Wavefront OBJ file of the C-alpha trace (Angstrom):
o trace
v -28.886 -23.101 27.412
v -25.991 -20.631 27.382
v -25.535 -18.690 24.197
v -22.557 -19.187 21.932
v -19.742 -16.717 22.629
v -17.005 -15.743 20.192
v -13.687 -15.096 21.937
v -10.585 -13.762 20.203
v -7.247 -14.834 21.643
v -4.266 -13.246 19.926
v -4.842 -13.874 16.219
v -6.751 -17.131 16.682
v -10.540 -17.285 16.630
v -11.994 -19.776 19.122
v -15.725 -20.459 19.055
v -16.929 -21.941 22.330
v -20.281 -23.559 21.642
v -22.702 -25.803 23.498
v -23.409 -29.183 22.018
v -26.815 -29.055 20.355
v -28.873 -31.520 18.367
v -28.332 -31.117 14.606
v -31.441 -31.632 12.509
v -30.899 -34.482 10.113
v -29.919 -33.161 6.679
v -30.153 -29.442 7.659
v -26.730 -27.704 7.672
v -25.840 -25.518 10.652
v -23.647 -22.539 9.792
v -21.673 -22.715 13.027
v -18.178 -21.872 11.716
v -16.611 -18.495 10.987
v -14.332 -17.905 7.995
v -12.404 -14.624 8.293
v -10.923 -12.426 5.580
v -8.354 -9.640 6.048
v -9.968 -6.402 4.872
v -9.104 -2.814 3.964
v -11.496 -0.663 5.998
v -11.726 3.022 4.895
v -13.007 4.176 8.310
v -11.127 7.043 9.923
v -8.638 5.925 12.563
v -10.058 6.275 16.057
v -9.910 4.586 19.451
v -12.997 3.742 21.515
v -13.206 2.539 25.119
v -15.403 -0.388 26.105
v -16.007 -2.785 28.982
v -15.947 -6.410 27.859
v -18.191 -8.676 29.923
v -17.932 -12.383 29.120
v -20.906 -14.692 29.430
v -18.552 -17.393 30.704
v -17.643 -16.155 34.203
v -15.570 -17.935 35.359
v -13.046 -18.761 33.963
v -13.046 -15.396 32.138
v -13.273 -12.043 33.936
v -14.733 -8.630 33.139
v -12.202 -6.357 31.425
v -12.975 -2.657 31.733
v -11.590 0.241 29.758
v -10.380 -1.807 26.786
v -9.261 0.217 23.775
v -11.025 -0.777 20.544
v -9.006 0.391 17.556
v -10.894 1.351 14.386
v -10.695 0.501 11.434
v -11.518 -3.189 11.422
v -8.969 -5.837 10.443
v -11.101 -8.888 9.590
v -14.527 -9.639 8.141
v -15.918 -13.036 9.157
v -18.796 -14.919 7.551
v -20.745 -17.958 8.668
v -19.893 -21.190 6.840
v -20.452 -24.935 7.018
v -17.380 -27.154 6.966
v -17.851 -30.364 4.957
v -15.830 -33.106 3.274
v -12.973 -33.002 5.819
v -10.224 -35.483 4.918
v -9.362 -37.470 6.902
v -12.697 -37.382 8.760
v -12.501 -35.638 12.189
v -12.244 -37.790 15.265
v -15.411 -36.402 16.867
v -18.321 -34.052 16.210
v -19.138 -30.895 18.164
v -22.115 -28.909 16.830
v -22.622 -25.215 17.488
v -25.417 -22.761 16.824
v -25.832 -20.760 13.646
v -23.560 -17.724 13.632
v -23.599 -14.520 11.567
v -21.269 -11.911 10.057
v -18.646 -10.188 12.195
v -16.118 -7.366 11.903
v -13.013 -7.831 14.051
v -11.024 -4.984 15.613
v -7.713 -4.868 17.445
v -8.091 -4.290 21.171
v -5.794 -3.497 24.087
v -7.097 -4.060 27.625
v -5.532 -2.637 30.811
v -2.886 -4.721 32.509
v -3.768 -6.475 35.723
v -7.136 -7.910 34.690
v -7.053 -11.598 35.587
v -7.583 -14.166 32.867
v -7.156 -17.957 32.944
v -3.503 -18.799 33.511
v -4.035 -22.546 33.762
v -4.555 -24.370 30.445
v -8.175 -24.871 29.409
v -9.364 -28.275 28.276
v -11.372 -27.875 25.065
v -12.609 -30.090 22.277
v -13.792 -29.664 18.726
v -13.957 -31.828 15.603
v -10.191 -32.158 15.609
v -9.868 -33.608 19.076
v -9.548 -32.805 22.777
v -6.542 -30.864 24.093
v -5.361 -28.178 26.484
v -4.958 -24.611 25.212
v -3.100 -21.739 26.867
v -4.916 -18.404 27.077
v -2.962 -15.238 26.249
v -3.995 -11.601 26.477
v -6.897 -10.623 24.169
v -5.949 -9.132 20.826
v -9.161 -8.834 18.775
v -12.818 -8.064 19.351
v -15.404 -9.231 16.806
v -18.692 -7.333 16.596
v -21.874 -8.424 14.792
v -22.130 -6.918 11.311
v -24.636 -6.782 8.480
v -23.872 -6.732 4.767
v -25.674 -3.840 3.061
v -27.807 -5.094 0.128
v -26.894 -3.713 -3.282
v -30.141 -1.743 -3.465
v -29.132 0.146 -0.309
v -25.838 1.316 -1.804
v -25.392 4.696 -3.420
v -27.047 4.360 -6.824
v -29.357 6.116 -9.276
v -33.081 5.518 -8.757
v -36.264 7.156 -9.990
v -35.989 9.515 -7.011
v -32.408 10.497 -7.891
v -29.213 9.405 -6.157
v -30.084 7.437 -3.019
v -28.381 4.912 -0.739
v -25.685 4.592 1.900
v -22.072 5.713 1.733
v -19.224 3.795 3.422
v -17.706 6.855 5.128
v -19.607 8.734 7.821
v -20.517 12.229 6.666
v -20.370 11.490 2.947
v -23.553 11.887 0.902
v -24.864 10.061 -2.165
v -25.069 12.660 -4.929
v -24.677 13.040 -8.686
v -21.204 13.525 -10.140
v -18.650 12.483 -12.729
v -16.488 9.392 -12.181
v -12.887 10.726 -12.359
v -11.620 7.391 -13.698
v -14.137 6.851 -16.499
v -15.626 10.293 -17.082
v -19.107 8.728 -16.818
v -21.734 10.812 -15.041
v -23.132 8.691 -12.204
v -24.060 8.648 -8.535
v -21.233 8.642 -6.019
v -20.281 9.408 -2.427
v -18.881 12.904 -1.922
v -17.677 14.884 1.092
v -19.767 17.709 2.529
v -17.288 20.194 1.064
v -18.267 18.946 -2.419
v -22.015 19.448 -1.906
v -24.153 22.365 -3.080
v -25.125 24.535 -0.102
v -25.707 28.250 0.567
v -22.246 28.930 1.992
v -19.600 26.865 0.163
v -15.873 27.069 1.003
v -14.282 30.373 0.037
v -13.284 30.505 -3.613
v -15.430 27.494 -4.607
v -17.781 28.248 -7.544
v -21.322 26.920 -7.276
v -21.023 25.203 -10.651
v -18.336 22.837 -9.266
v -20.557 21.564 -6.431
v -22.787 18.456 -6.495
v -26.549 18.013 -6.297
v -28.438 14.818 -5.290
v -30.542 14.666 -8.462
v -29.161 14.167 -11.989
v -31.514 16.821 -13.395
v -30.310 19.492 -10.963
v -27.532 22.061 -11.207
v -25.920 24.046 -8.425
v -26.558 27.711 -9.184
v -25.794 31.032 -7.466
v -28.526 33.493 -6.492
v -28.979 36.252 -3.926
v -28.817 33.857 -0.950
v -25.909 31.709 -2.172
v -25.573 28.331 -3.877
v -28.544 26.004 -4.148
v -29.736 23.080 -6.286
v -32.255 23.853 -8.989
v -33.864 21.602 -11.581
v -32.073 21.881 -14.894
v -34.370 23.516 -17.506
v -35.878 21.110 -20.020
v -34.543 21.992 -23.497
v -36.980 23.097 -26.188
v -38.349 20.009 -27.944
v -41.471 18.243 -29.159
v -43.540 16.539 -26.438
v -45.425 13.674 -28.110
v -47.664 13.227 -25.057
v -48.830 16.849 -25.145
v -48.723 17.005 -28.954
v -46.849 20.302 -28.982
v -43.527 21.959 -28.335
v -42.414 22.327 -24.745
v -39.325 23.167 -22.760
v -37.344 26.196 -21.717
v -35.726 28.873 -23.857
v -33.346 31.583 -22.759
v -33.424 35.343 -23.325
v -37.234 35.525 -23.274
v -37.698 33.349 -26.354
v -40.590 30.941 -26.909
v -40.410 27.231 -27.836
v -42.471 27.037 -31.051
v -43.041 24.838 -34.122
v -40.708 26.063 -36.848
v -41.653 23.328 -39.358
v -43.962 20.294 -39.510
v -42.843 16.726 -40.212
v -44.726 14.255 -42.418
v -45.764 12.268 -39.305
v -47.506 15.300 -37.849
v -44.837 16.121 -35.263
v -43.161 19.480 -35.142
v -39.575 20.637 -35.308
v -39.311 22.917 -32.309
v -37.084 25.958 -32.067
v -36.541 28.856 -29.685
v -37.861 31.949 -31.474
v -38.138 35.578 -30.370
v -41.433 36.426 -28.684
v -42.129 38.930 -31.475
v -42.532 35.982 -33.870
v -44.960 34.079 -31.625
v -48.675 33.967 -32.279
v -49.680 35.666 -29.054
v -50.792 39.068 -27.776
v -47.867 41.348 -28.376
v -46.594 39.068 -31.150
v -47.445 39.049 -34.818
v -50.136 37.641 -37.085
v -49.463 35.278 -38.663
v -46.956 33.846 -36.165
v -45.534 30.584 -34.906
v -47.530 28.301 -32.537
v -46.468 25.549 -30.076
v -48.614 22.893 -31.823
v -47.998 21.585 -35.374
v -51.748 21.568 -36.182
v -52.404 25.082 -34.889
v -52.867 28.154 -37.056
v -52.499 31.820 -36.298
v -55.161 33.805 -38.155
v -55.466 37.521 -37.785
v -56.426 40.116 -37.007
v -54.706 41.122 -33.755
v -54.659 40.229 -30.943
v -53.144 36.983 -32.206
v -54.001 33.559 -30.777
v -53.295 29.977 -31.869
v -56.328 27.956 -32.942
l 1 2 3 4 5 6 7 8 9 10 11 12 13 14 15 16 17 18 19 20 21 22 23 24 25 26 27 28 29 30 31 32 33 34 35 36 37 38 39 40 41 42 43 44 45 46 47 48 49 50 51 52 53 54 55 56 57 58 59 60 61 62 63 64 65 66 67 68 69 70 71 72 73 74 75 76 77 78 79 80 81 82 83 84 85 86 87 88 89 90 91 92 93 94 95 96 97 98 99 100 101 102 103 104 105 106 107 108 109 110 111 112 113 114 115 116 117 118 119 120 121 122 123 124 125 126 127 128 129 130 131 132 133 134 135 136 137 138 139 140 141 142 143 144 145 146 147 148 149 150 151 152 153 154 155 156 157 158 159 160 161 162 163 164 165 166 167 168 169 170 171 172 173 174 175 176 177 178 179 180 181 182 183 184 185 186 187 188 189 190 191 192 193 194 195 196 197 198 199 200 201 202 203 204 205 206 207 208 209 210 211 212 213 214 215 216 217 218 219 220 221 222 223 224 225 226 227 228 229 230 231 232 233 234 235 236 237 238 239 240 241 242 243 244 245 246 247 248 249 250 251 252 253 254 255 256 257 258 259 260 261 262 263 264 265 266 267 268 269 270 271 272 273 274 275 276 277 278 279 280 281 282 283 284 285 286 287 288 289 290 291 292 293
């Protein structure tokens, strides 16, 4: 059996399909419904040879220009409840999603000049073939979980424009920090564009910042602020200027209020006795050298 072929003539979509047995009660999605779309792809022109399955009456057309972006998105549908009922039934095979592009093929390629006799649910008639105007290519809808979004591994997923990357950033419309698709020039890398500060560039993970060091810009995990870690039962996190994250006071539930304190106030060698400890149940007896017990 010959496979179904989708042919675009001018702005009209014609599906030429073999007649096949339709399973009783099982719908066959053998129609295409097409929507005009706004495609953000960069404008470009590709060359392609178009080889029809149905030779003759159609001929090979070589060197056709395929113009990107796409103009239509077509989905498979079932047509039901037609009023008045169609005069006859012609069943096709299940189709799929398509994106349709404008095309321009070289002059001189022969195509059927005599009317073609065709039939569908609306009757039998002769149609006149004109030069091709659109090419529809198979397409796949990207599931939501494949789109750029925040996951446990950070910002992951696909971006609609080639070259963009899924990274962490701030939505300019809402001010909400979220994952988004950004150009390479917006991404944290060793050699950013001249005059671009590292702090304005994006990293793929929400806990990372773009910082400057001796080799240039790079993404680094954002330090965890000083706070009480209930799992560890003590203070943890990062302090600046050489300070230590220690228990400054104890709560009635046994947790500690953590604070960044100078190392000279810590219960540790080089510190003081008594001094502050990372755990709320720890003490710092003397004499030196100090240690939390």
